[in-house]
C-alpha positions as CSV (number, residue, x, y, z in Angstrom):
1,X,13.8,-28.7,14.2
2,X,17.2,-30.2,13.5
3,X,19.5,-29.0,10.8
4,X,19.1,-32.1,8.7
5,X,15.3,-31.9,8.9
6,X,15.5,-28.2,7.9
7,X,17.6,-29.1,5.0
8,X,15.3,-31.8,3.8
9,X,12.1,-29.8,4.2
10,X,13.7,-26.8,2.6
11,X,14.8,-28.8,-0.5
12,X,11.4,-30.3,-0.8
13,X,9.6,-27.0,-0.6
14,X,12.0,-25.5,-3.1
15,X,11.6,-28.3,-5.5
16,X,7.8,-28.5,-5.2
17,X,7.5,-24.7,-5.5
18,X,9.6,-24.7,-8.7
19,X,7.7,-27.6,-10.2
20,X,4.4,-25.9,-9.3
21,X,5.5,-22.6,-10.9
22,X,6.6,-24.4,-14.0
23,X,3.3,-26.3,-14.3
24,X,1.3,-23.1,-13.9
25,X,3.5,-21.3,-16.4
26,X,2.6,-24.0,-19.0
27,X,-1.1,-23.7,-18.1
28,X,-1.3,-26.9,-16.1
29,X,-1.9,-25.4,-12.7
30,X,-2.4,-28.2,-10.2
31,X,-4.9,-26.5,-7.9
32,X,-7.1,-25.4,-10.9
33,X,-7.0,-28.9,-12.3
34,X,-7.9,-30.5,-8.9
35,X,-10.7,-28.0,-8.1
36,X,-12.0,-27.9,-11.7
37,X,-14.5,-30.7,-11.1
38,X,-16.2,-28.8,-8.2
39,X,-18.1,-26.4,-10.6
40,X,-17.3,-23.3,-8.7
41,X,-18.1,-19.8,-10.1
42,X,-16.0,-18.6,-13.1
43,X,-14.7,-15.7,-11.0
44,X,-13.1,-18.1,-8.6
45,X,-11.1,-19.8,-11.4
46,X,-10.1,-16.4,-12.9
47,X,-8.7,-15.5,-9.5
48,X,-7.2,-19.0,-8.8
49,X,-4.8,-19.1,-11.7
50,X,-2.9,-15.9,-11.0
51,X,-2.8,-16.8,-7.3
52,X,-1.1,-20.1,-8.1
53,X,1.9,-18.2,-9.4
54,X,2.0,-16.2,-6.1
55,X,1.7,-19.3,-3.9
56,X,4.2,-21.4,-5.9
57,X,6.9,-18.6,-5.9
58,X,6.5,-17.9,-2.2
59,X,6.7,-21.7,-1.5
60,X,10.0,-21.9,-3.5
61,X,11.4,-18.8,-1.7
62,X,10.5,-20.1,1.7
63,X,12.0,-23.5,0.9
64,X,15.3,-21.9,-0.3
65,X,15.5,-19.8,2.9
66,X,14.7,-22.8,5.1
67,X,17.4,-24.9,3.3
68,X,19.9,-22.0,3.8
69,X,19.0,-21.6,7.4
70,X,20.0,-25.2,8.1
71,X,23.6,-24.3,7.8
72,X,23.5,-21.2,10.0
73,X,21.7,-18.0,10.7
74,X,20.1,-16.2,7.8
75,X,20.2,-12.4,7.8
76,X,17.4,-10.0,7.2
77,X,19.0,-9.0,4.0
78,X,18.7,-12.6,2.7
79,X,15.0,-12.6,3.4
80,X,14.5,-9.3,1.6
81,X,16.5,-10.4,-1.5
82,X,14.8,-13.8,-1.8
83,X,11.3,-12.5,-1.4
84,X,12.0,-9.6,-3.7
85,X,13.2,-11.9,-6.4
86,X,10.2,-14.1,-6.0
87,X,7.9,-11.0,-6.2
88,X,9.7,-9.9,-9.4
89,X,9.1,-13.3,-11.0
90,X,5.4,-13.1,-10.0
91,X,5.0,-9.6,-11.5
92,X,6.8,-10.6,-14.7
93,X,4.6,-13.6,-15.3
94,X,1.4,-11.7,-14.4
95,X,2.5,-8.9,-16.8
96,X,3.2,-11.3,-19.6
97,X,-0.2,-12.9,-19.3
98,X,-1.8,-9.4,-19.3
99,X,-3.3,-9.6,-15.7
100,X,-1.6,-6.4,-14.7
101,X,-1.7,-4.1,-17.7
102,X,-4.2,-5.6,-20.1
103,X,-4.7,-2.4,-22.1
104,X,-1.0,-2.4,-23.1
105,X,-1.2,-6.0,-24.4
106,X,-4.5,-5.2,-26.3
107,X,-2.9,-2.2,-27.9
108,X,0.2,-4.2,-28.9
109,X,-2.0,-7.0,-30.3
110,X,-4.1,-4.6,-32.3
111,X,-1.1,-2.9,-33.8
112,X,0.4,-6.3,-34.7
113,X,-2.9,-7.2,-36.4
114,X,-2.9,-3.9,-38.3
115,X,0.6,-4.6,-39.5
116,X,-0.4,-8.1,-40.7
117,X,-3.5,-6.7,-42.3
118,X,-1.6,-4.1,-44.3
119,X,0.9,-6.7,-45.5
120,X,-1.8,-8.5,-47.5
């Protein structure tokens, strides 16, 4: 693959990955919307939404590395840093939506409701 092709493909992957991540963040995940009409089991959709965050972040990270590798050789440290940052973004989003530690969010929500109930 030529350097200009790497740059172009890398930019496209980075842009599409970032757009996909943003759409999934605002509850408009493309794969779930496309596959929604197939009437698959509910468990499939419960698994698909969190996996869209993983796929989109890894797609953006791979695009960034491919774009960077067009100008020269990319070190192993760059791969570790890029994929670690993508993993941190994934874990942060999954934690915010309560897919990692749901008991913590339930306890927080219950205490918040108790505070609202005592204010009345």
